[in-house]
DRENDO-153216 format. One line per field, with one value per residue (C-alpha): residue number from 1; residue in one letter; chain; y, z, x. Coordinates in steps of 0.25 Angstrom, whole numbers, plus 5000, padded with zeros to 4 digits. Example, Ala and Ser with C-alpha at 12.3 -4.5 7.8 and 13.67 -1.06 7.14 Angstrom:
2
seq <- 1;2
type <- A;S
mol <- A;A
Y <- 4982;4996
Z <- 5031;5029
X <- 5049;5055
This chain:
537
seq <- 1;2;3;4;5;6;7;8;9;10;11;12;13;14;15;16;17;18;19;20;21;22;23;24;25;26;27;28;29;30;31;32;33;34;35;36;37;38;39;40;41;42;43;44;45;46;47;48;49;50;51;52;53;54;55;56;57;58;59;60;61;62;63;64;65;66;67;68;69;70;71;72;73;74;75;76;77;78;79;80;81;82;83;84;85;86;87;88;89;90;91;92;93;94;95;96;97;98;99;100;101;102;103;104;105;106;107;108;109;110;111;112;113;114;115;116;117;118;119;120;121;122;123;124;125;126;127;128;129;130;131;132;133;134;135;136;137;138;139;140;141;142;143;144;145;146;147;148;149;150;151;152;153;154;155;156;157;158;159;160;161;162;163;164;165;166;167;168;169;170;171;172;173;174;175;176;177;178;179;180;181;182;183;184;185;186;187;188;189;190;191;192;193;194;195;196;197;198;199;200;201;202;203;204;205;206;207;208;209;210;211;212;213;214;215;216;217;218;219;220;221;222;223;224;225;226;227;228;229;230;231;232;233;234;235;236;237;238;239;240;241;242;243;244;245;246;247;248;249;250;251;252;253;254;255;256;257;258;259;260;261;262;263;264;265;266;267;268;269;270;271;272;273;274;275;276;277;278;279;280;281;282;283;284;285;286;287;288;289;290;291;292;293;294;295;296;297;298;299;300;301;302;303;304;305;306;307;308;309;310;311;312;313;314;315;316;317;318;319;320;321;322;323;324;325;326;327;328;329;330;331;332;333;334;335;336;337;338;339;340;341;342;343;344;345;346;347;348;349;350;351;352;353;354;355;356;357;358;359;360;361;362;363;364;365;366;367;368;369;370;371;372;373;374;375;376;377;378;379;380;381;382;383;384;385;386;387;388;389;390;391;392;393;394;395;396;397;398;399;400;401;402;403;404;405;406;407;408;409;410;411;412;413;414;415;416;417;418;419;420;421;422;423;424;425;426;427;428;429;430;431;432;433;434;435;436;437;438;439;440;441;442;443;444;445;446;447;448;449;450;451;452;453;454;455;456;457;458;459;460;461;462;463;464;465;466;467;468;469;470;471;472;473;474;475;476;477;478;479;480;481;482;483;484;485;486;487;488;489;490;491;492;493;494;495;496;497;498;499;500;501;502;503;504;505;506;507;508;509;510;511;512;513;514;515;516;517;518;519;520;521;522;523;524;525;526;527;528;529;530;531;532;533;534;535;536;537
type <- X;X;X;X;X;X;X;X;X;X;X;X;X;X;X;X;X;X;X;X;X;X;X;X;X;X;X;X;X;X;X;X;X;X;X;X;X;X;X;X;X;X;X;X;X;X;X;X;X;X;X;X;X;X;X;X;X;X;X;X;X;X;X;X;X;X;X;X;X;X;X;X;X;X;X;X;X;X;X;X;X;X;X;X;X;X;X;X;X;X;X;X;X;X;X;X;X;X;X;X;X;X;X;X;X;X;X;X;X;X;X;X;X;X;X;X;X;X;X;X;X;X;X;X;X;X;X;X;X;X;X;X;X;X;X;X;X;X;X;X;X;X;X;X;X;X;X;X;X;X;X;X;X;X;X;X;X;X;X;X;X;X;X;X;X;X;X;X;X;X;X;X;X;X;X;X;X;X;X;X;X;X;X;X;X;X;X;X;X;X;X;X;X;X;X;X;X;X;X;X;X;X;X;X;X;X;X;X;X;X;X;X;X;X;X;X;X;X;X;X;X;X;X;X;X;X;X;X;X;X;X;X;X;X;X;X;X;X;X;X;X;X;X;X;X;X;X;X;X;X;X;X;X;X;X;X;X;X;X;X;X;X;X;X;X;X;X;X;X;X;X;X;X;X;X;X;X;X;X;X;X;X;X;X;X;X;X;X;X;X;X;X;X;X;X;X;X;X;X;X;X;X;X;X;X;X;X;X;X;X;X;X;X;X;X;X;X;X;X;X;X;X;X;X;X;X;X;X;X;X;X;X;X;X;X;X;X;X;X;X;X;X;X;X;X;X;X;X;X;X;X;X;X;X;X;X;X;X;X;X;X;X;X;X;X;X;X;X;X;X;X;X;X;X;X;X;X;X;X;X;X;X;X;X;X;X;X;X;X;X;X;X;X;X;X;X;X;X;X;X;X;X;X;X;X;X;X;X;X;X;X;X;X;X;X;X;X;X;X;X;X;X;X;X;X;X;X;X;X;X;X;X;X;X;X;X;X;X;X;X;X;X;X;X;X;X;X;X;X;X;X;X;X;X;X;X;X;X;X;X;X;X;X;X;X;X;X;X;X;X;X;X;X;X;X;X;X;X;X;X;X;X;X;X;X;X;X;X;X;X;X;X;X;X;X;X;X;X;X;X;X;X;X;X;X;X;X;X;X;X;X;X;X;X;X;X;X;X;X;X;X;X;X;X;X;X;X;X;X;X;X;X;X;X;X;X;X
mol <- A;A;A;A;A;A;A;A;A;A;A;A;A;A;A;A;A;A;A;A;A;A;A;A;A;A;A;A;A;A;A;A;A;A;A;A;A;A;A;A;A;A;A;A;A;A;A;A;A;A;A;A;A;A;A;A;A;A;A;A;A;A;A;A;A;A;A;A;A;A;A;A;A;A;A;A;A;A;A;A;A;A;A;A;A;A;A;A;A;A;A;A;A;A;A;A;A;A;A;A;A;A;A;A;A;A;A;A;A;A;A;A;A;A;A;A;A;A;A;A;A;A;A;A;A;A;A;A;A;A;A;A;A;A;A;A;A;A;A;A;A;A;A;A;A;A;A;A;A;A;A;A;A;A;A;A;A;A;A;A;A;A;A;A;A;A;A;A;A;A;A;A;A;A;A;A;A;A;A;A;A;A;A;A;A;A;A;A;A;A;A;A;A;A;A;A;A;A;A;A;A;A;A;A;A;A;A;A;A;A;A;A;A;A;A;A;A;A;A;A;A;A;A;A;A;A;A;A;A;A;A;A;A;A;A;A;A;A;A;A;A;A;A;A;A;A;A;A;A;A;A;A;A;A;A;A;A;A;A;A;A;A;A;A;A;A;A;A;A;A;A;A;A;A;A;A;A;A;A;A;A;A;A;A;A;A;A;A;A;A;A;A;A;A;A;A;A;A;A;A;A;A;A;A;A;A;A;A;A;A;A;A;A;A;A;A;A;A;A;A;A;A;A;A;A;A;A;A;A;A;A;A;A;A;A;A;A;A;A;A;A;A;A;A;A;A;A;A;A;A;A;A;A;A;A;A;A;A;A;A;A;A;A;A;A;A;A;A;A;A;A;A;A;A;A;A;A;A;A;A;A;A;A;A;A;A;A;A;A;A;A;A;A;A;A;A;A;A;A;A;A;A;A;A;A;A;A;A;A;A;A;A;A;A;A;A;A;A;A;A;A;A;A;A;A;A;A;A;A;A;A;A;A;A;A;A;A;A;A;A;A;A;A;A;A;A;A;A;A;A;A;A;A;A;A;A;A;A;A;A;A;A;A;A;A;A;A;A;A;A;A;A;A;A;A;A;A;A;A;A;A;A;A;A;A;A;A;A;A;A;A;A;A;A;A;A;A;A;A;A;A;A;A;A;A;A;A;A;A;A;A;A;A;A;A;A;A;A;A;A;A;A;A;A;A;A;A;A;A;A;A;A;A;A;A;A;A
Y <- 5242;5248;5240;5241;5249;5261;5262;5274;5272;5282;5281;5289;5300;5301;5296;5286;5269;5262;5246;5242;5251;5247;5232;5232;5240;5229;5217;5224;5225;5213;5204;5213;5209;5194;5198;5202;5192;5180;5188;5187;5171;5169;5176;5168;5154;5159;5161;5150;5140;5147;5145;5129;5130;5137;5126;5115;5119;5121;5109;5101;5110;5104;5091;5092;5098;5090;5077;5064;5063;5050;5050;5041;5046;5049;5045;5031;5032;5017;5022;5008;4994;4990;4975;4977;4983;4973;4961;4969;4968;4954;4949;4958;4952;4937;4942;4947;4938;4937;4935;4921;4917;4913;4926;4934;4939;4932;4939;4944;4936;4946;4949;4945;4950;4957;4957;4945;4952;4957;4951;4944;4944;4932;4935;4923;4926;4914;4908;4907;4896;4893;4897;4885;4874;4863;4867;4854;4862;4875;4885;4900;4906;4920;4928;4942;4951;4964;4974;4980;4993;4995;5011;5016;5016;5026;5019;5025;5018;5017;5013;5008;5006;4997;5000;4992;4997;4992;4993;4994;4997;4993;5005;5020;5015;5009;5013;5010;5009;5011;5002;5004;4995;5001;5011;5010;5022;5030;5038;5051;5049;5057;5056;5051;5046;5031;5025;5019;5033;5041;5030;5031;5047;5045;5035;5042;5056;5051;5036;5043;5056;5061;5074;5076;5082;5072;5061;5071;5069;5054;5052;5061;5049;5040;5049;5052;5066;5068;5083;5085;5091;5082;5071;5081;5083;5068;5067;5078;5071;5058;5064;5064;5050;5045;5052;5042;5030;5039;5042;5027;5027;5038;5031;5017;5027;5034;5020;5016;5019;5023;5035;5041;5057;5066;5079;5085;5098;5100;5113;5115;5126;5132;5131;5141;5152;5148;5152;5140;5140;5136;5121;5111;5098;5085;5075;5060;5050;5034;5023;5016;5001;4992;4984;4997;5009;5023;5034;5048;5059;5073;5087;5098;5114;5114;5106;5110;5101;5099;5089;5078;5081;5079;5067;5060;5064;5049;5043;5039;5033;5035;5045;5045;5059;5068;5080;5091;5097;5094;5078;5083;5091;5080;5070;5078;5082;5068;5059;5053;5047;5054;5046;5052;5050;5044;5048;5063;5062;5055;5065;5076;5070;5066;5081;5086;5076;5081;5094;5093;5097;5084;5086;5079;5066;5055;5065;5066;5079;5071;5067;5064;5071;5073;5068;5056;5053;5053;5048;5036;5034;5036;5025;5016;5016;5015;5003;4996;4999;4992;4982;4977;4984;4970;4967;4965;4977;4971;4967;4981;4987;4978;4982;4996;4995;4989;4994;5008;5014;5013;5021;5030;5032;5034;5044;5052;5054;5057;5068;5073;5074;5081;5089;5101;5099;5102;5114;5122;5125;5113;5100;5091;5099;5100;5084;5081;5091;5086;5072;5075;5083;5071;5060;5057;5054;5047;5036;5033;5023;5013;5011;5002;4992;4997;5013;5016;5024;5036;5042;5035;5028;5042;5046;5036;5039;5052;5054;5050;5064;5070;5063;5066;5081;5083;5081;5089;5097;5104;5101;5110;5113;5107;5098;5090;5090;5083;5073;5071;5067;5057;5051;5049;5043;5032;5030;5028;5021;5012;5011;5007;4997;4989;4992;4995;5012;5011;4997;5003;5016;5011;5001;5011;5021;5008;5007;5020;5025;5014;5015;5019;5011;5011;4998;5000;5011;5004;4994;5003;5004;4999;4988;4985;4983;4968;4969;4958;4967;4979;4975;4982;4973
Z <- 4922;4916;4908;4909;4896;4902;4914;4914;4912;4923;4936;4946;4947;4931;4930;4918;4921;4923;4916;4933;4937;4921;4925;4940;4935;4924;4934;4944;4932;4929;4941;4941;4928;4933;4946;4936;4926;4939;4945;4931;4929;4944;4941;4927;4933;4944;4933;4925;4938;4942;4926;4928;4943;4936;4924;4932;4940;4927;4923;4937;4936;4923;4925;4938;4932;4919;4919;4925;4939;4938;4946;4935;4930;4917;4917;4924;4927;4933;4942;4948;4942;4943;4943;4954;4962;4960;4963;4976;4982;4976;4984;4996;4997;4997;5007;5017;5013;5029;5026;5023;5010;5012;5018;5006;5000;4988;4975;4974;4963;4951;4954;4942;4938;4951;4964;4972;4981;4974;4975;4962;4955;4945;4933;4925;4908;4905;4892;4887;4887;4873;4872;4883;4877;4874;4881;4889;4900;4906;4913;4917;4914;4920;4909;4914;4928;4929;4940;4945;4953;4961;4964;4978;4983;4995;5005;5016;5029;5039;5052;5059;5072;5079;5092;5104;5115;5129;5140;5156;5167;5169;5173;5172;5172;5158;5150;5137;5132;5118;5112;5098;5090;5090;5081;5074;5077;5068;5067;5065;5074;5067;5052;5041;5033;5034;5037;5023;5018;5025;5024;5009;5011;5018;5008;4995;5000;5007;4999;4985;4986;4982;4987;4995;4984;4974;4984;4987;4970;4972;4983;4975;4964;4973;4980;4991;4997;5004;5005;5005;5017;5025;5020;5025;5039;5041;5038;5047;5058;5055;5057;5072;5072;5066;5075;5087;5075;5069;5082;5083;5071;5073;5087;5080;5068;5078;5085;5074;5069;5056;5049;5035;5035;5024;5022;5012;5010;5013;5009;5020;5016;5029;5042;5051;5050;5035;5022;5012;5004;5017;5016;5026;5028;5029;5035;5034;5044;5038;5046;5059;5064;5052;5052;5056;5045;5048;5039;5045;5040;5047;5043;5048;5045;5046;5039;5050;5060;5071;5063;5060;5075;5081;5071;5074;5090;5095;5084;5085;5072;5059;5049;5035;5028;5017;5021;5026;5038;5048;5047;5050;5064;5069;5068;5075;5087;5087;5085;5073;5062;5049;5036;5022;5009;4996;4988;4991;4986;4973;4970;4971;4962;4952;4952;4949;4938;4932;4934;4929;4914;4908;4892;4884;4891;4883;4873;4869;4881;4891;4905;4918;4930;4944;4949;4940;4945;4960;4956;4951;4963;4972;4962;4968;4982;4978;4970;4982;4990;4980;4980;4995;4998;5000;5007;5024;5033;5037;5023;5017;5027;5021;5007;5011;5019;5007;4996;4997;5006;4997;4985;4998;4999;4983;4982;4995;4988;4974;4980;4989;4974;4964;4974;4969;4956;4956;4954;4967;4970;4958;4961;4959;4969;4979;4976;4981;4991;4998;4996;5004;5014;5016;5016;5031;5031;5017;5021;5033;5027;5025;5041;5040;5034;5035;5030;5018;5007;5005;5012;5003;5011;5018;5004;4999;5011;5008;4994;4995;5002;4990;4979;4987;4990;4974;4974;4986;4987;5001;5016;5018;5033;5044;5050;5035;5033;5047;5042;5029;5038;5047;5035;5026;5038;5038;5023;5022;5035;5030;5017;5025;5031;5019;5022;5013;5017;5017;5024;5035;5036;5035;5048;5056;5052;5057;5070;5075;5080;5091;5094;5109;5113;5110;5103;5095;5090;5088;5080;5070;5067;5053;5058;5066;5058;5052;5040;5033;5032;5027;5020;5006;4994
X <- 5196;5210;5220;5234;5234;5226;5236;5245;5259;5264;5268;5260;5268;5267;5281;5285;5282;5293;5293;5293;5281;5275;5277;5271;5261;5258;5259;5249;5239;5242;5239;5225;5220;5224;5216;5205;5205;5205;5193;5187;5190;5184;5173;5170;5173;5164;5152;5157;5155;5141;5136;5141;5133;5119;5121;5123;5110;5103;5105;5101;5087;5085;5090;5080;5068;5068;5077;5074;5076;5086;5101;5106;5120;5123;5136;5136;5152;5158;5168;5169;5168;5155;5158;5168;5159;5149;5161;5163;5150;5148;5160;5157;5144;5151;5161;5150;5138;5134;5120;5114;5112;5097;5092;5094;5082;5078;5075;5059;5053;5048;5034;5027;5011;5003;5007;5002;4997;4985;4971;4969;4954;4953;4945;4941;4939;4931;4929;4913;4906;4905;4919;4925;4914;4921;4934;4942;4944;4945;4954;4958;4972;4977;4980;4981;4982;4977;4980;4966;4964;4953;4950;4949;4935;4929;4920;4912;4916;4901;4905;4892;4896;4886;4880;4874;4865;4866;4856;4858;4852;4837;4826;4828;4844;4844;4857;4860;4876;4878;4892;4897;4907;4921;4925;4937;4947;4948;4964;4957;4945;4934;4939;4930;4942;4942;4957;4959;4955;4966;4975;4975;4976;4988;4993;4989;4995;5007;5012;5005;5007;4993;4990;4977;4970;4972;4967;4954;4951;4953;4943;4933;4934;4929;4918;4926;4925;4938;4944;4958;4958;4953;4962;4973;4968;4966;4980;4986;4977;4985;4997;4996;4987;5002;5011;5011;5015;5026;5032;5035;5040;5050;5054;5057;5065;5074;5077;5086;5099;5096;5087;5087;5081;5077;5069;5062;5054;5038;5030;5020;5010;5005;5017;5016;5027;5031;5027;5020;5035;5042;5048;5046;5053;5048;5059;5059;5067;5067;5074;5071;5074;5076;5063;5056;5058;5051;5050;5046;5043;5042;5037;5046;5046;5062;5073;5082;5090;5080;5071;5079;5084;5069;5067;5080;5080;5080;5089;5103;5109;5112;5104;5106;5103;5106;5116;5107;5113;5100;5105;5118;5115;5104;5114;5125;5115;5110;5123;5117;5125;5122;5125;5124;5115;5122;5109;5111;5125;5122;5110;5118;5128;5116;5111;5128;5128;5114;5119;5131;5135;5140;5137;5128;5125;5131;5136;5152;5152;5147;5155;5156;5154;5160;5146;5147;5158;5153;5140;5148;5154;5143;5134;5144;5141;5126;5129;5137;5122;5114;5122;5122;5109;5102;5115;5115;5119;5132;5135;5132;5142;5153;5149;5150;5162;5169;5163;5156;5168;5177;5167;5166;5180;5183;5172;5176;5191;5183;5174;5187;5194;5185;5174;5184;5182;5168;5163;5158;5143;5142;5131;5144;5152;5140;5138;5153;5153;5141;5145;5159;5152;5143;5152;5155;5139;5139;5149;5140;5131;5144;5144;5131;5124;5108;5114;5109;5120;5108;5094;5085;5077;5072;5071;5063;5054;5054;5051;5037;5035;5043;5036;5020;5025;5024;5009;5006;5015;5016;5009;4997;5000;5012;5001;5000;5014;5017;5005;5013;5026;5016;5010;5022;5029;5018;5020;5033;5038;5026;5035;5047;5040;5037;5022;5010;5008;4992;4990;5000;4993;4981;4985;4990;4976;4967;4975;4980;4968;4969;4984;4984;4996;5010;5009;4996;5006;5018;5011;5006;5021;5024;5033;5024;5010;5008;5017;5010;4999;5005;5017;5021;5015
């Protein structure tokens, strides 16, 4: 590029340059140079922003890989008066205390020692005859308790059917009639696995996260020859057995007015027309009438809006979910009310805090970030929710109207004012934009006392699947993925209803083969089984 000193001092007609022409030429070149400098400054700024973004992503990647997963803030900023908040909550509780004091649950006594539900075996340690010779009296006192574990044991059940022979007729028309004792109906018909073994396989994989190859080796230790292929086939066959029961759960679930939804990926190796690396999805819907909660998993190759559309076809009410667009589509099409999840918002700000360059924690250069400021305001909402967790729906509604809404309004004003100050493309800016874009749904939980501030119940229900996936990694076939969805549904629905999963599923297995009427199927629903027998200890 030529500089001003390289320019000829002649006019185009080779006549001497006048002072006015020289001035105009210098002004023109100055404007051009200013433009070049501005372009270079812009390029440098873009480069610096890119470097900051890459550094931020690198810090977050390192933290996610090597650091603890705690969401505790490095800077616990108090942007509100804790004492003032506690006083406001206590005052509100006194003002709207509409419940009888006698109805308040008493605090549970601290459990000391082992559970009283366990069988106790007395082991006496007597003195010898010489040691107690001449004693006035002897007595036993308990000095110690130990918890004993009895290893599993495998047996072979031999069914011997008693049969009776009856003779009818006389002479040449004599006939023999054979009658046998009724046999228990096995849920899979011809199958050499007992109901207890099938139940143990389901619980081990879908409640305890053990892959089938590990179960195979465990059974070998007990002289049980059960290979993983047979176990997989049994599980797949059970999906069709459980389907009518799961359909009844779906009907009960969609009859309610409040559901929560979430989804996570699953890899299925042998899907027609798709590579083994393709992502499929496990959807979960949690909710139902207050006394009939259900947690239903559904496998699908798609993450599109068509899946929640058919899952929620008969539902009309409030759906709580994250900001994924597929949920917005089904809510618009089916006329559902959608409310957001503050856990997702908070998690984005936590990631922004971790990714931010705040200097050495605890050092002189350490400083809070805008993400720290936002988290402190959000934590106030959670503090209110923890305080009112045991209140009635009416009291919760009052507390949210009087305390939560002002905090939400303050946070909204702060976000509007400070979002433009955060770097575009950065974690903090993404978190702030997400909160503002989802704002109308995020404040929805304040409209009713029975709603939750977050989608945590659905996330907790899907977590066992995510943990189990780390062990078994993938499903081999779509049939296996669908069977897994059915089994997870039974396990998590049992938990949601306060039932011990093994006991409930075994009860279902023992009775489902004889279920030939609607009444018998309904008797197998978790809220209809004898709770005193199957409730969690």
